[in-house]
N, C-alpha and C positions, 0 to 999 in steps of 0.2 A: 177510833171509830169516827170516820169522816161522815159528813152529812150526805155524801153521795154513795156511801157504802150500801150495797144491796143486802140488807140484813136477812131478808127472806131466804136468800141463797145460803147464808151462814147457817140458818136453822135447818135447811134441808141437808146440808153437808154433815152437820152433827148427827142428824137422824140416820143418814146412810152409814156413817162410821159406827154408830151404835149397833146397827143391824149386823155389820161385819163382825163386831166383837161378840155379839150374841151367838152367831154361827160358830165362831172359834170356841167359845165357852161350851157350847153344846157338844162339839166334836171332841175337844180335848179333855174337858173336866167331867162332863156328864157321860161322855163316851156313848152318846146316843145318835151320833152321825151329824155331819155338817148339814146346814141348810143350803143346798146347792144353788138355788136361785139367787142367793146373796152375792154371788159373783157378779150379778148385774150392777150392784152398787159400784163396782170398779169402773164399769163402762160409764156410769153416771159421773164419776169423778173425772174421767178423761174428757167427757163432754163439757163439764163445768170448767175444767182447766183451759180448754180451747177457747171458750167464751171469755173467761177472765183475762187470759193472756192477750187476746185480741182487744178487749176493752181497755186494758191497762197500758199496753205497749205498742199497738199497731199505729198509733198516732205518731210515734217516734221510736221505731224499733231499734234497740241497741245492736251493735255488731255482735256476731255469734259469741265470741269469747266473753265480752262484757255481759251479755245476757245470761250465759251459763254461770258466771260468777254470782250474779244476782240470784239465780235459782239455787245454787249450792248454798249460799248464805242462808237462804230461807229454809232449805230442807235439811241441812246437815245436823243441827242440834238434836232434833227429835230422833233422827235416824241413829245418831251416835249413842243415844241412851238405849234405844231398842236393840242395837247391835251389841252393846256391852252386856245387856241382859241375855242376849242370845248365846254369849260365851258360856253361860251356865249349863246349857243343854246341848251344845254343839260338840261333836266328836273332836278331840284334839288334833286329829289328822287334818282338819280343815282350818285350824288356827292360822297357818301361814297365809291364808287368803283374806285375813282380816283387813289389810289395807285396801284390797279390791272392794270389800263390802262397804267400807267407809267412803269410797268413791262412787258408790251406787253401781258398781260393775259386777257382773256374774263371776262366779268361781269357774275355773276350767274343769268342771266335772259335769258330764252330760246329765247325770241323774240328780244332782244337787247344785243347781246354779246359785241358789241363795241360802246356804246352809245356816246362817246365823239368824235369819229372820225372813220367813217365807214371803210375807206380803211385800218385801222389797222389790219383787219382780215388777210390780206396777210402777214403782218410782223409776226404775231403770227404763221402762217403756216410755214413761211420760217425758223423761229427760231427753230421750231420743226424739220424741215429738217436738219438744221445745227447740232442739237444734234445727230440725227441718223447718219449723215455723219461722225462726229468725233468719235462716239462710235462704229459704225459698218461698214459703207460703205467704209471708207478709208482703212480698213483692208482687204477688200475682193479683191480677184483677179478679173481681168476684166471679165473673162469668167463667173464667178459666178454673177457678177453684170449684165451682159447681160442676164443671165438666169432669174434673178429676174425681169428685165425690160420686157422681153418677157412674163413672167407670168402675169404681170400687164396689158399688152396691151389690151386684149379683154374687161376686165371690165372697164378700163379707157376709151376706145373708146365709149362704150355704155353710160357711165355716162356723158361724155363730149358732145356727140351728142344729149342727151336728156335734159340736164340742166347744164348750165355753167354760174353761176352768182356769185354775192358777197356773201360770207359766213358770213352774219351779224346775222343769226339766227342759233339756234342749229340744226334745221332740215337740213340746207344747209351745215353744217360743214363737214360731212363725204365726200361728193363729192368734197369739196374744198381740203381736205387732200389727196384724190386720185389724183386730178389734180396736187397738189404740188409734191407728190412723183414721179409721172411720169415725169413731166417736169424737176424737179431738177436732177433726176437720168439720164435723157437724157443729161443734161448739163455736168455731170461728164463724161459720156461715150464719148461725143464729144471731150472733152479734152484728155482723155486717148487714143482714137483711132485716132483722126485727129491731135491733138496737137494744137498749136496756129500759125502754119505756114503751112496751108493746101495747097496741090497741086492743088486742084480743084479751078478754077477761076470763081468767080461769080461777075459780075459788081455791084458796090455799088448803082448805080442809079436804077438798077433793084430791088435790095434788099430794098431800100428805098420805091419804089413804091409798092412792095409786102407787106411790113410791114404796110404801111399806108392803102392800099386798103383792106387788111385783117381785120384790126381793125376798119374799117368804114363800110364795105359792106358784109363781109362773112356771109352766112346763117348758122344757127345753125348746120345743118347737115354736113357742111363742116369743122367745128371746128377741128375734129381729124386730118384731112389732113393738115390743116394750121399749127397746132402745131407740128405734127410728120414729116412733109416734108418741108413746107415753112420756118418755123422758123430756123431749122438747117442751111439751105442755106443762110438765112439772116445773121446768126451769122458768117458763113464762109466768107461772103462778108465783114462783119465788121472787121474781123481779118486782112484782106488784105488792107483795105482802109487806106490811109494816108492823113487825112484831115488837115485843118489848126487849129489854136489855138481855134477857135470857138467850136470845138468838146470837148475840155477840159472843157470849161465853160458849155457846154450842159450836160455833165456828172455830173459836180459839182452841178448844179441846179436841176437835175432830181429827186433825192430822196426828198429833201426839198419841191419841188413843189408838189410832189405826196402826202405828208402828211399834207400840209397846205391848199390846195385848197378847199377841201370838207367843213371844218368848216367855212371858209370865205364865200363860195358860199351859205352855209346854212343860213347866215344872211339875204340874199336876199336884199342887198343894191343896189342902182343904179349902173349901169355898170361903170360909170365914177369914182365911189368910189371903187367898188369891184376890178377891175383890178390892180390899184395901190396898194391896200392892199395886194393882192396876191403876187405882186412883192416885196413889203416891207417885208412881212412875210418870203418869200423864202430867201431873202438876210439876214434877221435876223437869220434864222435857220443856214445858212452857217457860219455866224459870231460866233454864239453861239458854234457851234462845234469846230471852230478853237480856241476859248478862252479856252474851256474845255480841248482840246488836249494839248494846250500850258501849262496850269496849271498842268496837270497830267504828263507832260513830255512824252506823248505818241508819238512815232515815227512810221510812216507808215513802216511796215515790208518789203514789197516788192512792186515793181511798178505794182500793180494790178488794176483791174477795178471793183469796187464794183457794185453789181446789185442794183436796186432801192429798193427792198424789203428785203435787207440783214438784 
């Protein structure tokens, strides 16, 4: 927890991850249907990732291969725990694709790209964004990045307003890549233009309410406005907020919670068993990451704030 860490973003990241888990809980355990606007939380994660990757690495962007090693080291432990849990509910016909899942790659099945853990689609998309960032975007001047962003805007708005769901099938993957590219690029631009000490003041309570309300109640037609207008203001509020230590733990648990909740909820066990299992798996994923980091001698490079989908 460095002094330059933006703990307000950690707090928001944890809130967004919890909203995703609540939607999965409602759909799989309560069988009362998913909360569809919660898919907006993933766009928020993409935006947050673009911002944090720019803040942490654009001052000295590693080569693509080195950057991807950094990203895999960060993301692999929790994904490994989530994928192992996914083995319990995945048809054995998909088990030969386990190595692909552990490499964050889709299975060669158009209807089930990520059979072990549905939310892994967002990690695949974000890693692609990381590759493009290191190889191309980090080298572009801001005015060219703005031009690319504006060129994407009309197509992105149409795609997002018509269909914004999980990219677990080949059919849904193109729109997911468009969503990823737009939100991730916006995150980079927010850092380049606004920095991490913005002059605009946005109350954190308002940001919390806006993020929660958007992910619970926004109609599909409003998704582009939420992502392009509301989420940047939410991020600005998070940069300015100085929360207590709880925000650090919120950020620490957010990514593990995101990747373990789906396979556990898919077991459809009683609530009294399911919720402790989710908590245990989240803590286990955090511990596994710390063990691997200690054994590899990995040191966190800068006081950054990883996004959930890094």
